[in-house]
BAZA-76177 format. One line per field, with one value per residue (C-alpha): residue number from 1; residue in three letters; chain; x, z, y. Coordinates in steps of 0.25 Angstrom, whole numbers. Layout:
k: (NUM | ...) .
r: (ALA | ...) .
c: (A | ...) .
px: (X | ...) .
pz: (Z | ...) .
py: (Y | ...) .
END
This chain:
k: (1 | 2 | 3 | 4 | 5 | 6 | 7 | 8 | 9 | 10 | 11 | 12 | 13 | 14 | 15 | 16 | 17 | 18 | 19 | 20 | 21 | 22 | 23 | 24 | 25 | 26 | 27 | 28 | 29 | 30 | 31 | 32 | 33 | 34 | 35 | 36 | 37 | 38 | 39 | 40 | 41 | 42 | 43 | 44 | 45 | 46 | 47 | 48 | 49 | 50 | 51 | 52 | 53 | 54 | 55 | 56 | 57 | 58 | 59 | 60 | 61 | 62 | 63 | 64 | 65 | 66 | 67 | 68 | 69 | 70 | 71 | 72 | 73 | 74 | 75 | 76 | 77 | 78 | 79 | 80 | 81 | 82 | 83 | 84 | 85 | 86 | 87 | 88 | 89 | 90 | 91 | 92 | 93 | 94 | 95 | 96 | 97 | 98 | 99 | 100 | 101 | 102 | 103 | 104 | 105 | 106 | 107 | 108 | 109 | 110 | 111 | 112 | 113 | 114 | 115 | 116 | 117 | 118 | 119 | 120 | 121 | 122 | 123 | 124 | 125 | 126 | 127 | 128 | 129 | 130 | 131 | 132 | 133 | 134 | 135 | 136 | 137 | 138 | 139 | 140 | 141 | 142 | 143 | 144 | 145 | 146 | 147 | 148 | 149 | 150 | 151) .
r: (MET | LYS | LYS | MET | ILE | VAL | LEU | ALA | VAL | LEU | THR | PHE | VAL | LEU | VAL | GLY | CYS | GLY | GLU | ALA | GLN | VAL | GLU | SER | LYS | THR | PRO | VAL | ALA | SER | PRO | LEU | LYS | GLN | THR | GLN | GLU | ILE | SER | GLU | THR | LEU | GLU | ALA | THR | PRO | TYR | ALA | GLN | ILE | VAL | SER | GLN | ILE | GLY | THR | THR | PRO | MET | LEU | LEU | GLU | PHE | GLY | SER | THR | SER | CYS | ALA | SER | CYS | VAL | GLU | MET | GLY | LYS | LEU | LEU | TYR | ARG | VAL | LYS | LYS | GLU | TYR | PRO | GLN | SER | ALA | ILE | TYR | PHE | ILE | GLU | VAL | ARG | ASN | GLU | GLN | GLN | ALA | ILE | ARG | ASP | TYR | LYS | ILE | GLN | MET | ILE | PRO | THR | GLN | VAL | TYR | LEU | ASP | ALA | LYS | GLY | ALA | GLU | SER | GLU | ARG | HIS | ILE | GLY | ALA | VAL | THR | TYR | GLU | GLN | LEU | ILE | ALA | LYS | LEU | LYS | ALA | GLN | ASN | ILE | LEU | LYS | ASP | THR | ASN | GLY | LYS) .
c: (A | A | A | A | A | A | A | A | A | A | A | A | A | A | A | A | A | A | A | A | A | A | A | A | A | A | A | A | A | A | A | A | A | A | A | A | A | A | A | A | A | A | A | A | A | A | A | A | A | A | A | A | A | A | A | A | A | A | A | A | A | A | A | A | A | A | A | A | A | A | A | A | A | A | A | A | A | A | A | A | A | A | A | A | A | A | A | A | A | A | A | A | A | A | A | A | A | A | A | A | A | A | A | A | A | A | A | A | A | A | A | A | A | A | A | A | A | A | A | A | A | A | A | A | A | A | A | A | A | A | A | A | A | A | A | A | A | A | A | A | A | A | A | A | A | A | A | A | A | A | A) .
px: (317 | 306 | 315 | 324 | 313 | 307 | 321 | 324 | 310 | 313 | 327 | 321 | 310 | 320 | 331 | 320 | 314 | 328 | 332 | 318 | 319 | 310 | 315 | 305 | 310 | 298 | 299 | 287 | 280 | 277 | 265 | 274 | 286 | 284 | 286 | 301 | 306 | 298 | 305 | 296 | 284 | 272 | 274 | 265 | 254 | 249 | 235 | 231 | 234 | 225 | 213 | 208 | 209 | 201 | 187 | 191 | 197 | 199 | 213 | 222 | 228 | 240 | 243 | 257 | 271 | 284 | 289 | 280 | 286 | 273 | 269 | 281 | 279 | 264 | 270 | 279 | 266 | 259 | 270 | 270 | 255 | 256 | 267 | 258 | 245 | 249 | 235 | 231 | 226 | 236 | 242 | 251 | 249 | 260 | 254 | 264 | 261 | 246 | 238 | 226 | 225 | 228 | 216 | 207 | 209 | 211 | 224 | 229 | 240 | 249 | 249 | 234 | 228 | 215 | 207 | 198 | 187 | 184 | 175 | 186 | 180 | 189 | 186 | 196 | 208 | 220 | 230 | 244 | 252 | 247 | 253 | 254 | 244 | 234 | 236 | 233 | 221 | 215 | 218 | 211 | 199 | 198 | 199 | 212 | 220 | 214 | 218 | 226 | 213 | 207 | 198) .
pz: (458 | 449 | 441 | 438 | 434 | 425 | 419 | 417 | 409 | 401 | 397 | 393 | 385 | 378 | 375 | 371 | 361 | 355 | 353 | 349 | 335 | 328 | 316 | 306 | 298 | 289 | 278 | 278 | 265 | 257 | 247 | 240 | 238 | 224 | 220 | 225 | 210 | 206 | 209 | 203 | 209 | 203 | 203 | 211 | 203 | 208 | 213 | 205 | 192 | 197 | 202 | 188 | 185 | 197 | 193 | 179 | 181 | 193 | 199 | 211 | 219 | 227 | 239 | 244 | 246 | 240 | 254 | 259 | 256 | 254 | 244 | 236 | 235 | 230 | 221 | 215 | 213 | 206 | 197 | 193 | 190 | 182 | 174 | 171 | 170 | 165 | 163 | 177 | 186 | 197 | 204 | 216 | 225 | 233 | 246 | 250 | 238 | 237 | 249 | 242 | 237 | 251 | 256 | 244 | 247 | 262 | 262 | 276 | 273 | 261 | 252 | 249 | 236 | 232 | 221 | 214 | 204 | 191 | 197 | 207 | 219 | 229 | 227 | 236 | 245 | 250 | 260 | 259 | 249 | 240 | 232 | 217 | 215 | 225 | 218 | 204 | 209 | 215 | 203 | 194 | 203 | 204 | 188 | 189 | 181 | 168 | 159 | 147 | 139 | 148 | 156) .
py: (324 | 329 | 338 | 326 | 318 | 329 | 331 | 317 | 315 | 328 | 323 | 309 | 316 | 325 | 315 | 305 | 315 | 318 | 303 | 297 | 293 | 284 | 277 | 271 | 260 | 260 | 271 | 281 | 279 | 292 | 292 | 302 | 293 | 291 | 305 | 305 | 303 | 316 | 329 | 339 | 344 | 351 | 366 | 375 | 382 | 396 | 395 | 407 | 399 | 387 | 395 | 397 | 382 | 378 | 373 | 370 | 356 | 346 | 349 | 346 | 357 | 353 | 362 | 361 | 367 | 364 | 364 | 352 | 338 | 332 | 343 | 342 | 327 | 330 | 340 | 329 | 320 | 332 | 334 | 320 | 320 | 333 | 327 | 315 | 323 | 337 | 342 | 339 | 351 | 348 | 360 | 362 | 374 | 379 | 383 | 393 | 402 | 400 | 405 | 407 | 393 | 388 | 396 | 392 | 377 | 378 | 371 | 367 | 356 | 353 | 345 | 346 | 342 | 349 | 342 | 351 | 347 | 353 | 363 | 368 | 361 | 354 | 339 | 333 | 337 | 329 | 334 | 327 | 319 | 308 | 297 | 299 | 288 | 295 | 308 | 302 | 295 | 307 | 316 | 306 | 305 | 320 | 321 | 329 | 319 | 314 | 302 | 306 | 305 | 316 | 307) .
END
């Protein structure tokens, strides 16, 4: 009798797991939805090329991967920002190719944005995706983006 009860419970659990489907009628809002029309992403810059510039100007180092969906969306945002502010010090670092950069900045999750001040010190870090508006506000607050008149 115990075997039949155990067998019945196991069958119920297994069948129940296979059939359980939750349908959400509410679409999940993505902060990156606005980037859908942008198809290009910011190209990765080799870390060795960035090192010599660290400490000369405020900059953003975006750590990510081309195989990570959130990273690709961030790459689209960064591409858009670089088009609008071509002189900005914004760099995408492909984590699969840049083990030294990962160690130097102790990257544990991607995408990660590391903001550096003009002396090369880390002034802020954010893990995850952001909206275009959040990115612009943060880049301006960190003095990475400057107005067209240089302020």
